[in-house]
N, CA, C and O atoms as a GROMACS GRO file, in nm:
protein
  456
    1MET      N    1   0.078  -0.124   0.008
    1MET     CA    2  -0.003   0.004   0.002
    1MET      C    3   0.063   0.123   0.011
    1MET      O    4   0.131   0.158   0.108
    2THR      N    5   0.044   0.191  -0.096
    2THR     CA    6   0.149   0.338  -0.113
    2THR      C    7   0.053   0.450  -0.056
    2THR      O    8  -0.064   0.455  -0.095
    3ILE      N    9   0.104   0.538   0.036
    3ILE     CA   10   0.040   0.635   0.108
    3ILE      C   11   0.110   0.751   0.083
    3ILE      O   12   0.229   0.761   0.111
    4HIS      N   13   0.039   0.847   0.028
    4HIS     CA   14   0.098   1.014   0.017
    4HIS      C   15   0.008   1.075   0.091
    4HIS      O   16  -0.110   1.040   0.096
    5ILE      N   17   0.059   1.172   0.155
    5ILE     CA   18  -0.025   1.274   0.222
    5ILE      C   19   0.030   1.417   0.200
    5ILE      O   20   0.149   1.443   0.221
    6TYR      N   21  -0.049   1.496   0.163
    6TYR     CA   22  -0.018   1.647   0.089
    6TYR      C   23  -0.084   1.759   0.183
    6TYR      O   24  -0.201   1.746   0.219
    7GLY      N   25  -0.018   1.853   0.215
    7GLY     CA   26  -0.062   1.956   0.290
    7GLY      C   27   0.049   2.074   0.336
    7GLY      O   28   0.146   2.106   0.268
    8ILE      N   29   0.022   2.114   0.428
    8ILE     CA   30   0.108   2.219   0.504
    8ILE      C   31   0.137   2.165   0.660
    8ILE      O   32   0.040   2.152   0.736
    9LYS      N   33   0.252   2.137   0.699
    9LYS     CA   34   0.286   2.094   0.830
    9LYS      C   35   0.234   2.143   0.938
    9LYS      O   36   0.189   2.070   1.025
   10ASN      N   37   0.235   2.287   0.947
   10ASN     CA   38   0.172   2.343   1.068
   10ASN      C   39   0.042   2.367   1.080
   10ASN      O   40   0.004   2.449   1.163
   11CYS      N   41  -0.051   2.298   0.997
   11CYS     CA   42  -0.193   2.282   0.980
   11CYS      C   43  -0.250   2.187   1.107
   11CYS      O   44  -0.192   2.079   1.117
   12ASP      N   45  -0.341   2.210   1.191
   12ASP     CA   46  -0.395   2.162   1.289
   12ASP      C   47  -0.442   2.016   1.258
   12ASP      O   48  -0.415   1.910   1.316
   13THR      N   49  -0.529   2.047   1.137
   13THR     CA   50  -0.595   1.925   1.066
   13THR      C   51  -0.482   1.820   1.030
   13THR      O   52  -0.480   1.705   1.072
   14MET      N   53  -0.394   1.873   0.952
   14MET     CA   54  -0.279   1.788   0.899
   14MET      C   55  -0.222   1.702   1.030
   14MET      O   56  -0.200   1.581   1.037
   15LYS      N   57  -0.207   1.800   1.125
   15LYS     CA   58  -0.114   1.718   1.265
   15LYS      C   59  -0.200   1.630   1.304
   15LYS      O   60  -0.149   1.528   1.351
   16LYS      N   61  -0.361   1.633   1.299
   16LYS     CA   62  -0.442   1.541   1.347
   16LYS      C   63  -0.430   1.406   1.254
   16LYS      O   64  -0.422   1.295   1.305
   17ALA      N   65  -0.429   1.426   1.113
   17ALA     CA   66  -0.406   1.307   1.028
   17ALA      C   67  -0.290   1.248   1.037
   17ALA      O   68  -0.294   1.126   1.028
   18LEU      N   69  -0.172   1.305   1.053
   18LEU     CA   70  -0.053   1.249   1.087
   18LEU      C   71  -0.029   1.172   1.188
   18LEU      O   72   0.030   1.065   1.174
   19THR      N   73  -0.075   1.221   1.311
   19THR     CA   74  -0.102   1.147   1.433
   19THR      C   75  -0.167   1.032   1.408
   19THR      O   76  -0.106   0.928   1.430
   20TRP      N   77  -0.288   1.030   1.362
   20TRP     CA   78  -0.383   0.922   1.319
   20TRP      C   79  -0.300   0.800   1.239
   20TRP      O   80  -0.308   0.682   1.274
   21LEU      N   81  -0.228   0.841   1.137
   21LEU     CA   82  -0.125   0.766   1.053
   21LEU      C   83  -0.052   0.687   1.128
   21LEU      O   84  -0.062   0.565   1.122
   22GLN      N   85   0.040   0.758   1.216
   22GLN     CA   86   0.142   0.718   1.308
   22GLN      C   87   0.078   0.620   1.416
   22GLN      O   88   0.135   0.512   1.435
   23GLY      N   89  -0.024   0.648   1.479
   23GLY     CA   90  -0.086   0.563   1.554
   23GLY      C   91  -0.145   0.430   1.516
   23GLY      O   92  -0.148   0.334   1.593
   24GLN      N   93  -0.192   0.430   1.390
   24GLN     CA   94  -0.217   0.298   1.307
   24GLN      C   95  -0.094   0.243   1.271
   24GLN      O   96  -0.090   0.122   1.248
   25GLU      N   97   0.010   0.313   1.262
   25GLU     CA   98   0.157   0.240   1.224
   25GLU      C   99   0.159   0.219   1.072
   25GLU      O  100   0.215   0.124   1.018
   26LYS      N  101   0.083   0.332   0.997
   26LYS     CA  102   0.087   0.328   0.847
   26LYS      C  103   0.210   0.403   0.812
   26LYS      O  104   0.234   0.511   0.867
   27SER      N  105   0.286   0.353   0.726
   27SER     CA  106   0.392   0.434   0.653
   27SER      C  107   0.345   0.521   0.535
   27SER      O  108   0.280   0.477   0.439
   28TYR      N  109   0.382   0.640   0.550
   28TYR     CA  110   0.335   0.754   0.447
   28TYR      C  111   0.443   0.833   0.408
   28TYR      O  112   0.543   0.844   0.480
   29LEU      N  113   0.431   0.894   0.288
   29LEU     CA  114   0.504   0.974   0.232
   29LEU      C  115   0.443   1.130   0.265
   29LEU      O  116   0.329   1.156   0.226
   30PHE      N  117   0.521   1.232   0.338
   30PHE     CA  118   0.432   1.364   0.346
   30PHE      C  119   0.513   1.470   0.246
   30PHE      O  120   0.633   1.495   0.232
   31HIS      N  121   0.408   1.513   0.190
   31HIS     CA  122   0.462   1.644   0.094
   31HIS      C  123   0.416   1.768   0.131
   31HIS      O  124   0.298   1.795   0.107
   32ASP      N  125   0.491   1.850   0.187
   32ASP     CA  126   0.454   1.976   0.250
   32ASP      C  127   0.489   2.083   0.118
   32ASP      O  128   0.594   2.096   0.056
   33TYR      N  129   0.368   2.148   0.101
   33TYR     CA  130   0.363   2.232  -0.007
   33TYR      C  131   0.478   2.347   0.006
   33TYR      O  132   0.559   2.377  -0.081
   34ARG      N  133   0.467   2.398   0.126
   34ARG     CA  134   0.569   2.501   0.167
   34ARG      C  135   0.725   2.457   0.145
   34ARG      O  136   0.803   2.540   0.098
   35THR      N  137   0.766   2.332   0.177
   35THR     CA  138   0.882   2.316   0.159
   35THR      C  139   0.926   2.240   0.018
   35THR      O  140   1.034   2.258  -0.037
   36ASP      N  141   0.810   2.142  -0.033
   36ASP     CA  142   0.848   2.046  -0.111
   36ASP      C  143   0.787   2.128  -0.274
   36ASP      O  144   0.808   2.084  -0.387
   37GLY      N  145   0.733   2.216  -0.250
   37GLY     CA  146   0.658   2.277  -0.357
   37GLY      C  147   0.548   2.222  -0.397
   37GLY      O  148   0.514   2.120  -0.336
   38LEU      N  149   0.456   2.275  -0.513
   38LEU     CA  150   0.357   2.224  -0.590
   38LEU      C  151   0.374   2.270  -0.725
   38LEU      O  152   0.371   2.388  -0.760
   39ASP      N  153   0.391   2.165  -0.802
   39ASP     CA  154   0.387   2.211  -0.971
   39ASP      C  155   0.275   2.162  -1.029
   39ASP      O  156   0.198   2.082  -0.976
   40GLU      N  157   0.261   2.220  -1.162
   40GLU     CA  158   0.116   2.229  -1.215
   40GLU      C  159   0.086   2.085  -1.242
   40GLU      O  160  -0.032   2.053  -1.229
   41ALA      N  161   0.172   1.991  -1.279
   41ALA     CA  162   0.150   1.852  -1.303
   41ALA      C  163   0.079   1.788  -1.197
   41ALA      O  164  -0.025   1.724  -1.216
   42LEU      N  165   0.135   1.804  -1.078
   42LEU     CA  166   0.075   1.752  -0.956
   42LEU      C  167  -0.055   1.812  -0.917
   42LEU      O  168  -0.144   1.743  -0.867
   43LEU      N  169  -0.067   1.951  -0.941
   43LEU     CA  170  -0.181   2.006  -0.893
   43LEU      C  171  -0.297   1.942  -0.993
   43LEU      O  172  -0.403   1.897  -0.951
   44MET      N  173  -0.262   1.945  -1.119
   44MET     CA  174  -0.344   1.887  -1.216
   44MET      C  175  -0.402   1.746  -1.196
   44MET      O  176  -0.511   1.711  -1.242
   45SER      N  177  -0.317   1.664  -1.120
   45SER     CA  178  -0.346   1.522  -1.101
   45SER      C  179  -0.477   1.535  -0.994
   45SER      O  180  -0.571   1.456  -0.990
   46PHE      N  181  -0.457   1.657  -0.905
   46PHE     CA  182  -0.549   1.650  -0.807
   46PHE      C  183  -0.690   1.711  -0.867
   46PHE      O  184  -0.800   1.667  -0.834
   47VAL      N  185  -0.673   1.803  -0.947
   47VAL     CA  186  -0.782   1.846  -0.996
   47VAL      C  187  -0.862   1.767  -1.094
   47VAL      O  188  -0.984   1.774  -1.104
   48CYS      N  189  -0.780   1.688  -1.167
   48CYS     CA  190  -0.861   1.559  -1.242
   48CYS      C  191  -0.921   1.475  -1.148
   48CYS      O  192  -1.035   1.439  -1.175
   49ALA      N  193  -0.868   1.434  -1.041
   49ALA     CA  194  -0.935   1.315  -0.960
   49ALA      C  195  -1.059   1.411  -0.869
   49ALA      O  196  -1.169   1.358  -0.852
   50LEU      N  197  -1.039   1.521  -0.826
   50LEU     CA  198  -1.135   1.563  -0.750
   50LEU      C  199  -1.214   1.690  -0.767
   50LEU      O  200  -1.309   1.722  -0.696
   51GLY      N  201  -1.162   1.767  -0.878
   51GLY     CA  202  -1.224   1.885  -0.927
   51GLY      C  203  -1.174   1.986  -0.865
   51GLY      O  204  -1.132   1.962  -0.751
   52TRP      N  205  -1.162   2.114  -0.911
   52TRP     CA  206  -1.101   2.227  -0.868
   52TRP      C  207  -1.189   2.292  -0.754
   52TRP      O  208  -1.142   2.350  -0.656
   53GLU      N  209  -1.321   2.274  -0.778
   53GLU     CA  210  -1.428   2.335  -0.678
   53GLU      C  211  -1.388   2.262  -0.526
   53GLU      O  212  -1.382   2.327  -0.421
   54ALA      N  213  -1.365   2.118  -0.536
   54ALA     CA  214  -1.348   2.043  -0.403
   54ALA      C  215  -1.230   2.102  -0.360
   54ALA      O  216  -1.243   2.158  -0.250
   55LEU      N  217  -1.114   2.109  -0.413
   55LEU     CA  218  -0.983   2.141  -0.366
   55LEU      C  219  -0.980   2.277  -0.324
   55LEU      O  220  -0.897   2.294  -0.235
   56LEU      N  221  -1.044   2.381  -0.357
   56LEU     CA  222  -1.037   2.512  -0.305
   56LEU      C  223  -1.101   2.547  -0.183
   56LEU      O  224  -1.223   2.545  -0.173
   57ASN      N  225  -1.015   2.582  -0.076
   57ASN     CA  226  -1.083   2.601   0.045
   57ASN      C  227  -1.120   2.729   0.081
   57ASN      O  228  -1.036   2.815   0.109
   58LYS      N  229  -1.264   2.753   0.083
   58LYS     CA  230  -1.311   2.872   0.071
   58LYS      C  231  -1.324   2.927   0.236
   58LYS      O  232  -1.354   3.044   0.258
   59ARG      N  233  -1.303   2.848   0.325
   59ARG     CA  234  -1.293   2.863   0.469
   59ARG      C  235  -1.172   2.920   0.529
   59ARG      O  236  -1.170   2.961   0.645
   60GLY      N  237  -1.075   2.923   0.450
   60GLY     CA  238  -0.943   2.956   0.534
   60GLY      C  239  -0.908   3.108   0.517
   60GLY      O  240  -0.973   3.186   0.446
   61THR      N  241  -0.800   3.140   0.589
   61THR     CA  242  -0.752   3.276   0.588
   61THR      C  243  -0.708   3.318   0.447
   61THR      O  244  -0.732   3.429   0.401
   62THR      N  245  -0.643   3.221   0.384
   62THR     CA  246  -0.591   3.259   0.255
   62THR      C  247  -0.690   3.299   0.141
   62THR      O  248  -0.672   3.390   0.060
   63PHE      N  249  -0.807   3.210   0.148
   63PHE     CA  250  -0.925   3.256   0.056
   63PHE      C  251  -0.984   3.384   0.106
   63PHE      O  252  -1.004   3.468   0.019
   64ARG      N  253  -1.018   3.419   0.238
   64ARG     CA  254  -1.079   3.510   0.296
   64ARG      C  255  -0.986   3.660   0.264
   64ARG      O  256  -1.039   3.771   0.273
   65ASN      N  257  -0.855   3.643   0.229
   65ASN     CA  258  -0.766   3.754   0.206
   65ASN      C  259  -0.766   3.793   0.046
   65ASN      O  260  -0.718   3.897   0.002
   66LEU      N  261  -0.831   3.688  -0.034
   66LEU     CA  262  -0.831   3.736  -0.172
   66LEU      C  263  -0.912   3.853  -0.200
   66LEU      O  264  -1.010   3.875  -0.130
   67SER      N  265  -0.880   3.933  -0.297
   67SER     CA  266  -0.973   4.059  -0.329
   67SER      C  267  -1.113   4.010  -0.374
   67SER      O  268  -1.129   3.897  -0.419
   68GLU      N  269  -1.209   4.096  -0.360
   68GLU     CA  270  -1.340   4.048  -0.425
   68GLU      C  271  -1.336   4.025  -0.552
   68GLU      O  272  -1.420   3.948  -0.599
   69GLU      N  273  -1.238   4.087  -0.639
   69GLU     CA  274  -1.228   4.051  -0.788
   69GLU      C  275  -1.200   3.923  -0.785
   69GLU      O  276  -1.277   3.852  -0.851
   70GLN      N  277  -1.102   3.864  -0.722
   70GLN     CA  278  -1.059   3.743  -0.724
   70GLN      C  279  -1.171   3.649  -0.677
   70GLN      O  280  -1.193   3.549  -0.746
   71LYS      N  281  -1.234   3.667  -0.583
   71LYS     CA  282  -1.337   3.570  -0.545
   71LYS      C  283  -1.450   3.581  -0.636
   71LYS      O  284  -1.522   3.481  -0.636
   72ASN      N  285  -1.482   3.665  -0.704
   72ASN     CA  286  -1.596   3.666  -0.780
   72ASN      C  287  -1.561   3.621  -0.927
   72ASN      O  288  -1.649   3.594  -1.009
   73ASN      N  289  -1.436   3.616  -0.953
   73ASN     CA  290  -1.426   3.563  -1.087
   73ASN      C  291  -1.351   3.423  -1.085
   73ASN      O  292  -1.264   3.390  -1.165
   74LEU      N  293  -1.394   3.355  -0.992
   74LEU     CA  294  -1.338   3.210  -0.980
   74LEU      C  295  -1.395   3.122  -1.110
   74LEU      O  296  -1.515   3.126  -1.138
   75ASN      N  297  -1.322   3.062  -1.168
   75ASN     CA  298  -1.331   2.950  -1.256
   75ASN      C  299  -1.212   2.870  -1.239
   75ASN      O  300  -1.119   2.901  -1.164
   76GLU      N  301  -1.217   2.737  -1.330
   76GLU     CA  302  -1.116   2.642  -1.316
   76GLU      C  303  -0.964   2.716  -1.332
   76GLU      O  304  -0.878   2.704  -1.245
   77HIS      N  305  -0.944   2.791  -1.451
   77HIS     CA  306  -0.829   2.857  -1.469
   77HIS      C  307  -0.768   2.932  -1.351
   77HIS      O  308  -0.660   2.911  -1.297
   78ASN      N  309  -0.868   3.032  -1.319
   78ASN     CA  310  -0.816   3.124  -1.228
   78ASN      C  311  -0.786   3.046  -1.090
   78ASN      O  312  -0.695   3.081  -1.015
   79ALA      N  313  -0.858   2.954  -1.066
   79ALA     CA  314  -0.866   2.891  -0.936
   79ALA      C  315  -0.721   2.791  -0.925
   79ALA      O  316  -0.661   2.777  -0.818
   80ILE      N  317  -0.684   2.738  -1.034
   80ILE     CA  318  -0.554   2.664  -1.053
   80ILE      C  319  -0.428   2.763  -1.033
   80ILE      O  320  -0.324   2.737  -0.972
   81LYS      N  321  -0.459   2.871  -1.094
   81LYS     CA  322  -0.355   2.983  -1.089
   81LYS      C  323  -0.330   3.012  -0.951
   81LYS      O  324  -0.218   3.020  -0.900
   82LEU      N  325  -0.459   3.028  -0.882
   82LEU     CA  326  -0.442   3.068  -0.712
   82LEU      C  327  -0.376   2.969  -0.655
   82LEU      O  328  -0.278   2.993  -0.585
   83MET      N  329  -0.424   2.836  -0.676
   83MET     CA  330  -0.366   2.719  -0.576
   83MET      C  331  -0.204   2.711  -0.624
   83MET      O  332  -0.122   2.669  -0.542
   84LEU      N  333  -0.159   2.751  -0.760
   84LEU     CA  334  -0.025   2.730  -0.778
   84LEU      C  335   0.062   2.820  -0.699
   84LEU      O  336   0.171   2.787  -0.653
   85GLU      N  337  -0.008   2.966  -0.683
   85GLU     CA  338   0.056   3.062  -0.621
   85GLU      C  339   0.046   3.082  -0.471
   85GLU      O  340   0.118   3.153  -0.401
   86ASN      N  341  -0.066   2.998  -0.433
   86ASN     CA  342  -0.106   2.997  -0.277
   86ASN      C  343  -0.136   2.850  -0.254
   86ASN      O  344  -0.252   2.808  -0.259
   87PRO      N  345  -0.041   2.779  -0.232
   87PRO     CA  346  -0.098   2.631  -0.202
   87PRO      C  347  -0.159   2.617  -0.076
   87PRO      O  348  -0.212   2.509  -0.051
   88ALA      N  349  -0.161   2.718   0.017
   88ALA     CA  350  -0.226   2.710   0.140
   88ALA      C  351  -0.380   2.696   0.112
   88ALA      O  352  -0.452   2.645   0.198
   89ILE      N  353  -0.426   2.737  -0.001
   89ILE     CA  354  -0.569   2.763  -0.018
   89ILE      C  355  -0.620   2.622  -0.069
   89ILE      O  356  -0.735   2.617  -0.113
   90ILE      N  357  -0.554   2.521  -0.066
   90ILE     CA  358  -0.593   2.396  -0.100
   90ILE      C  359  -0.634   2.332   0.003
   90ILE      O  360  -0.549   2.319   0.091
   91LYS      N  361  -0.763   2.275   0.026
   91LYS     CA  362  -0.783   2.192   0.123
   91LYS      C  363  -0.708   2.086   0.177
   91LYS      O  364  -0.640   2.021   0.097
   92ARG      N  365  -0.705   2.049   0.319
   92ARG     CA  366  -0.611   1.975   0.357
   92ARG      C  367  -0.650   1.892   0.463
   92ARG      O  368  -0.752   1.935   0.517
   93PRO      N  369  -0.612   1.803   0.505
   93PRO     CA  370  -0.509   1.702   0.424
   93PRO      C  371  -0.545   1.652   0.292
   93PRO      O  372  -0.664   1.619   0.298
   94LEU      N  373  -0.495   1.629   0.169
   94LEU     CA  374  -0.516   1.559   0.079
   94LEU      C  375  -0.432   1.432   0.075
   94LEU      O  376  -0.309   1.426   0.063
   95LEU      N  377  -0.510   1.344   0.086
   95LEU     CA  378  -0.434   1.181   0.121
   95LEU      C  379  -0.474   1.102  -0.006
   95LEU      O  380  -0.587   1.093  -0.054
   96CYS      N  381  -0.360   1.049  -0.049
   96CYS     CA  382  -0.369   0.976  -0.178
   96CYS      C  383  -0.300   0.803  -0.136
   96CYS      O  384  -0.192   0.776  -0.085
   97VAL      N  385  -0.390   0.726  -0.172
   97VAL     CA  386  -0.386   0.565  -0.099
   97VAL      C  387  -0.411   0.503  -0.240
   97VAL      O  388  -0.514   0.515  -0.307
   98ASP      N  389  -0.285   0.427  -0.275
   98ASP     CA  390  -0.285   0.363  -0.424
   98ASP      C  391  -0.364   0.408  -0.516
   98ASP      O  392  -0.450   0.340  -0.571
   99GLY      N  393  -0.334   0.563  -0.546
   99GLY     CA  394  -0.399   0.609  -0.663
   99GLY      C  395  -0.522   0.696  -0.637
   99GLY      O  396  -0.562   0.790  -0.706
  100ALA      N  397  -0.583   0.639  -0.505
  100ALA     CA  398  -0.738   0.717  -0.497
  100ALA      C  399  -0.697   0.826  -0.398
  100ALA      O  400  -0.617   0.820  -0.305
  101PHE      N  401  -0.778   0.935  -0.442
  101PHE     CA  402  -0.766   1.082  -0.362
  101PHE      C  403  -0.873   1.087  -0.248
  101PHE      O  404  -0.986   1.039  -0.264
  102HIS      N  405  -0.833   1.147  -0.132
  102HIS     CA  406  -0.920   1.166  -0.034
  102HIS      C  407  -0.900   1.292   0.018
  102HIS      O  408  -0.784   1.324   0.046
  103LEU      N  409  -1.022   1.398   0.044
  103LEU     CA  410  -0.973   1.516   0.107
  103LEU      C  411  -1.037   1.511   0.262
  103LEU      O  412  -1.134   1.444   0.298
  104GLY      N  413  -0.967   1.588   0.331
  104GLY     CA  414  -1.013   1.621   0.482
  104GLY      C  415  -0.962   1.511   0.570
  104GLY      O  416  -0.897   1.417   0.524
  105PHE      N  417  -0.991   1.522   0.695
  105PHE     CA  418  -0.961   1.430   0.790
  105PHE      C  419  -1.077   1.417   0.887
  105PHE      O  420  -1.132   1.519   0.930
  106LYS      N  421  -1.117   1.294   0.923
  106LYS     CA  422  -1.191   1.267   1.030
  106LYS      C  423  -1.151   1.103   1.058
  106LYS      O  424  -1.136   1.016   0.972
  107PRO      N  425  -1.141   1.093   1.171
  107PRO     CA  426  -1.085   0.946   1.208
  107PRO      C  427  -1.172   0.847   1.137
  107PRO      O  428  -1.125   0.752   1.074
  108GLU      N  429  -1.316   0.871   1.150
  108GLU     CA  430  -1.385   0.743   1.094
  108GLU      C  431  -1.378   0.751   0.939
  108GLU      O  432  -1.420   0.657   0.871
  109GLN      N  433  -1.332   0.850   0.891
  109GLN     CA  434  -1.322   0.842   0.739
  109GLN      C  435  -1.191   0.769   0.698
  109GLN      O  436  -1.189   0.685   0.608
  110TYR      N  437  -1.079   0.807   0.770
  110TYR     CA  438  -0.949   0.718   0.779
  110TYR      C  439  -0.976   0.560   0.809
  110TYR      O  440  -0.936   0.476   0.728
  111GLN      N  441  -1.027   0.532   0.897
  111GLN     CA  442  -1.068   0.413   0.937
  111GLN      C  443  -1.135   0.319   0.820
  111GLN      O  444  -1.118   0.198   0.801
  112GLY      N  445  -1.215   0.411   0.749
  112GLY     CA  446  -1.305   0.360   0.623
  112GLY      C  447  -1.196   0.333   0.518
  112GLY      O  448  -1.204   0.235   0.444
  113ILE      N  449  -1.099   0.415   0.511
  113ILE     CA  450  -1.023   0.391   0.394
  113ILE      C  451  -0.921   0.298   0.424
  113ILE      O  452  -0.887   0.228   0.329
  114PHE      N  453  -0.857   0.276   0.543
  114PHE     CA  454  -0.780   0.176   0.572
  114PHE      C  455  -0.841   0.037   0.629
  114PHE      O  456  -0.766  -0.056   0.656
   0.00000   0.00000   0.00000
């Protein structure tokens, strides 16, 4: 089983997900957008699997700090550009298990995946 988890290290939800994986003794590879970067090919694999609307975190500080013009002109092209420029705007954690993508973290959700 191949497990990749994507996000930002200092995010509280990420910390909960990583703690859960460690508690279940699951081996995983962690990709931190801030230290490991985010290229267009990787982001497009997320978009193809989940859709840009699902990936875009509209509840976070990064989204709230966007201009009204940016918020009002959201479409796939603009959202992808925003996510490449500001990976913190991507919902997290993004978990990939054997090629299947899952967004967010709840213990019961992860229990169902594994």
